[in-house]
C-alpha positions in Angstrom: 223.6 84.6 38.7 223.2 82.6 41.9 222.3 78.9 41.8 218.6 78.3 41.0 217.9 82.1 41.0 214.4 82.7 39.7 214.2 85.5 37.1 210.6 86.7 36.6 209.2 88.7 33.7 206.9 91.5 34.8 204.3 92.9 32.5 202.3 95.4 34.4 202.7 99.2 34.4 204.8 98.8 37.5 207.2 96.3 35.9 210.2 98.6 36.2 209.4 99.2 39.9 209.1 95.5 40.6 212.3 94.7 38.8 214.2 97.4 40.6 212.9 96.3 43.9 213.9 92.7 43.2 217.3 93.8 42.2 217.7 95.8 45.4 216.8 92.8 47.5 219.4 90.6 45.7 222.1 93.2 45.9 221.8 93.1 49.7 222.2 89.3 49.7 218.7 87.9 49.6 218.1 85.0 47.2 214.4 86.1 47.2 213.3 83.3 44.8 210.0 82.4 46.5 209.3 86.1 47.1 209.9 86.8 43.5 207.2 84.3 42.6 204.8 86.2 44.9 205.7 89.4 43.0 204.7 87.8 39.7 201.3 87.2 41.3 201.1 90.8 42.3 202.2 91.8 38.8 199.4 89.6 37.3 196.8 91.3 39.5 198.0 94.7 38.5 197.5 93.8 34.9 194.0 92.3 35.5 192.9 95.3 37.5 194.4 97.8 35.1 196.4 99.5 37.8 198.9 102.0 36.3 199.8 104.1 39.4 202.4 103.2 42.0 199.9 104.7 44.6 198.4 101.2 45.2 194.9 101.4 46.8 194.0 99.8 50.1 191.3 97.4 48.7 193.9 95.9 46.3 196.4 95.3 49.1 193.9 94.1 51.7 192.5 91.6 49.1 196.0 90.3 48.5 196.9 90.0 52.2 193.6 88.3 53.2 193.9 84.6 54.2 192.9 82.2 51.4 191.0 79.0 51.8 193.2 76.1 53.0 196.2 78.5 53.3 198.4 78.1 56.3 199.1 81.2 58.5 202.7 80.9 57.6 202.1 81.1 53.8 199.7 84.1 54.3 202.4 85.8 56.4 205.0 85.2 53.7 202.8 86.6 51.0 201.8 89.6 53.0 205.3 90.4 54.1 206.5 90.5 50.5 203.7 93.0 49.5 204.3 95.1 52.6 208.0 95.4 51.8 207.3 96.3 48.2 204.8 99.0 49.2 207.5 100.4 51.6 209.9 100.4 48.7 207.4 102.4 46.6 207.0 104.9 49.5 210.7 105.4 49.6 210.6 106.3 45.9 208.2 109.1 46.7 204.9 107.4 45.9 201.9 107.0 48.2 200.8 103.4 48.2 198.7 101.9 51.0 201.1 100.1 53.4 199.4 97.1 55.1 199.8 96.4 58.8 199.5 93.0 60.4 195.8 93.3 61.2 194.8 90.8 58.5 197.3 88.1 59.5 196.1 85.0 61.2 197.7 84.6 64.6 200.4 81.9 64.6 202.9 80.7 67.1 205.8 78.5 66.2 206.4 76.1 69.0 208.8 73.8 67.2 211.8 72.7 69.3 214.6 70.8 67.5 215.5 67.3 68.6 218.9 67.3 70.2 220.5 63.8 70.1 222.4 62.6 73.1 226.0 61.4 72.5 224.8 57.9 73.1 222.1 58.2 70.4 224.6 59.7 68.0 226.8 56.6 68.5 223.9 54.3 67.8 222.8 56.3 64.7 226.2 56.2 63.1 226.6 52.5 63.9 223.6 52.0 61.7 224.6 54.5 59.0 228.0 52.8 58.7 226.2 49.6 57.7 224.6 51.3 54.7 224.9 49.0 51.7 225.7 49.9 48.1 223.3 49.1 45.4 223.9 48.0 41.8 222.6 51.3 40.6 224.4 53.2 43.4 227.8 51.5 43.8 229.3 54.2 46.1 226.3 54.7 48.4 227.9 52.7 51.2 230.8 55.2 51.3 229.0 58.5 50.6 226.0 58.2 53.0 228.0 57.8 56.2 230.4 60.5 55.2 227.6 63.0 54.3 226.0 62.5 57.7 229.3 63.0 59.4 229.6 66.4 57.8 226.1 67.3 59.0 226.8 66.3 62.6 230.6 66.9 62.7 230.6 70.2 60.9 227.0 71.4 61.4 226.4 71.6 57.7 223.0 71.9 56.1 222.2 68.9 53.9 222.1 71.2 50.8 225.6 72.5 51.6 227.0 69.0 51.9 225.4 67.8 48.6 226.4 71.0 46.7 230.1 70.5 47.5 232.2 70.2 44.3 235.7 68.7 44.1 237.3 72.1 44.2 235.5 72.9 47.4 237.1 70.2 49.5 240.8 70.4 50.4 241.3 66.8 51.5 244.9 67.4 52.4 244.2 70.2 54.9 240.7 69.1 55.9 239.0 72.3 54.8 235.7 72.9 53.1 234.6 75.9 51.1 230.9 76.3 51.4 229.6 78.5 48.6 226.4 80.5 48.2 225.0 79.5 51.6 221.5 80.4 52.9 222.6 84.0 53.2 224.6 84.0 49.9 227.9 84.1 51.7 230.9 81.8 51.2 232.6 80.4 54.3 235.5 78.2 55.2 234.8 75.2 57.4 237.7 73.2 59.0 236.8 69.6 59.8 237.9 67.4 62.7 240.9 65.2 62.0 238.8 62.0 62.0 236.5 63.4 59.3 239.4 64.9 57.4 241.0 61.4 57.2 237.7 60.0 55.8 237.5 62.8 53.3 241.1 62.2 52.2 240.5 58.4 51.8 237.4 59.0 49.9 239.1 61.6 47.6 242.0 59.4 46.9 239.8 56.4 46.1 236.9 57.9 44.2 237.9 61.3 42.9 241.3 60.9 41.3 240.0 61.3 37.7 237.2 63.9 38.4 237.6 67.5 37.3 237.3 70.4 39.8 233.8 71.3 38.9 232.4 67.8 39.4 230.2 67.0 42.4 232.3 65.8 45.4 229.5 63.4 46.2 228.2 62.4 42.8 224.9 60.6 42.4 224.9 57.3 40.4 224.2 59.3 37.2 227.1 61.7 37.9 224.8 64.5 38.8 223.6 65.8 42.2 222.0 63.6 44.8 218.3 64.2 45.7 217.9 65.2 49.3 215.0 62.8 49.5 217.4 59.8 49.4 219.1 61.0 52.6 215.8 61.9 54.3 214.6 58.3 53.6 217.8 56.7 54.8 217.8 58.8 57.9 214.3 57.7 58.8 215.3 54.1 58.3 218.4 54.5 60.4 216.3 56.0 63.3 214.0 53.0 63.2 216.9 50.5 63.2 218.6 52.1 66.2 215.5 52.5 68.2 214.9 56.3 68.1 211.2 57.0 67.7 210.0 59.5 65.1 207.1 61.8 66.0 205.7 61.9 62.5 205.8 64.5 59.7 207.4 67.8 60.7 207.8 66.6 64.3 211.3 65.1 64.0 213.9 64.0 64.6 214.8 65.6 61.3 218.0 65.5 59.3 218.5 69.2 60.1 218.4 68.3 63.8 221.9 66.9 63.3 223.0 70.5 62.7 221.2 71.7 65.8 222.8 68.9 67.8 226.2 69.9 66.6 225.7 73.4 67.8 224.5 72.4 71.2 227.2 69.7 71.7 229.9 72.2 70.6 228.7 75.0 72.9 228.3 72.6 75.8 231.9 71.3 75.3 233.4 74.8 75.1 231.5 75.9 78.3 232.8 72.8 80.1 236.3 73.7 79.0 235.9 77.2 80.4 235.4 79.1 77.2 233.1 82.1 78.0 229.8 82.5 76.2 230.7 85.9 74.7 233.7 84.2 73.0 232.0 80.9 72.0 228.9 82.4 70.4 230.6 84.5 67.7 232.9 81.7 66.8 230.1 79.2 66.5 227.9 81.7 64.6 230.7 82.2 62.0 231.3 78.5 61.7 227.6 77.7 61.1 227.2 80.6 58.6 224.5 82.3 60.6 223.4 85.7 59.6 223.9 87.1 63.1 225.0 86.0 66.6 221.3 86.3 67.6 220.4 83.2 65.6 223.1 81.2 67.4 222.2 82.6 70.8 218.8 81.0 70.5 220.3 77.6 71.2 220.9 78.8 74.8 217.2 78.3 75.7 217.7 74.5 75.2 220.5 74.3 77.8 218.6 74.3 81.1 216.9 71.1 80.2 219.8 69.5 78.3 222.7 70.6 80.4 221.5 71.6 83.9 225.1 71.6 85.1 226.0 74.4 82.7 223.0 76.6 83.5 224.9 78.3 86.3 227.6 79.4 83.9 224.9 80.8 81.5 223.1 82.6 84.3 226.4 84.2 85.5 226.9 85.6 82.0 223.3 86.3 80.8 221.6 86.9 84.2 218.3 85.1 84.4 217.3 85.9 80.8 217.9 83.0 78.4 216.3 83.3 74.9 213.1 81.5 74.5 212.3 82.0 70.8 212.4 79.2 68.3 215.7 77.9 67.0 216.3 78.6 63.3 218.8 77.2 60.9 
């Protein structure tokens, strides 16, 4: 079982179909926890309506997909997508359910653009983070916080990946991280820069000599796992102290933008060194643990504004077409 994997109990006449569909999704690498909770809602409705046939009627599906009061378009789309995929599954099994289209979905456009820190801003940010103080209830915080943030920017890790590291996952001698059960349920190896490797080695020799392999590499004061909220709050405080304005909730800069910044800075450096885009993108995609090169390619649409001197190289490789869709994690 994967970490935090939600295991629902279905009670409707379609319980076996729901369970088999869920198992199929997870076999192909989807954690599918949130979607599994939506499926329990579907199961409950099937029980309430007395539905016993896999040939699900249109009125049932349309009622489920319809936008609910105070519901965001994104949540509606998530719910509807889960039901649509389940009805497609039933159709593959030889049944004749109604398969919904997108006509009931509210129109939405994700215009979010990640905040890409300049190298000067990164310097100011870490100058502040390096001044993090310990606390009587968190005696190692002054060491752990700057190191965690260096993994986010220096290695492009997601915050959850850094906090989920265990002692066995960090080779402090070779400077190599093993990232387990990532966003797409794949393990990957992440080599770190020599300067970060030295910090990891010093931290390991000082704080982890008596800890077993399964212990958290960055243990919280109680020995358990750190709450991400601690790092979100410290990040916001650091932004304020180094004079980087914050746009408010969901507008950034976000902790996750350090990962986006790593990707852009790394790509820009490779291009300046003469590495071609077709070689750089697959390497960076693998390093970041992206599901496909397409996700990494989306960073290219940020380059004309951030690095005008590099745009000519991109145009030579990509023509005049640079991806304009939103950047994902």
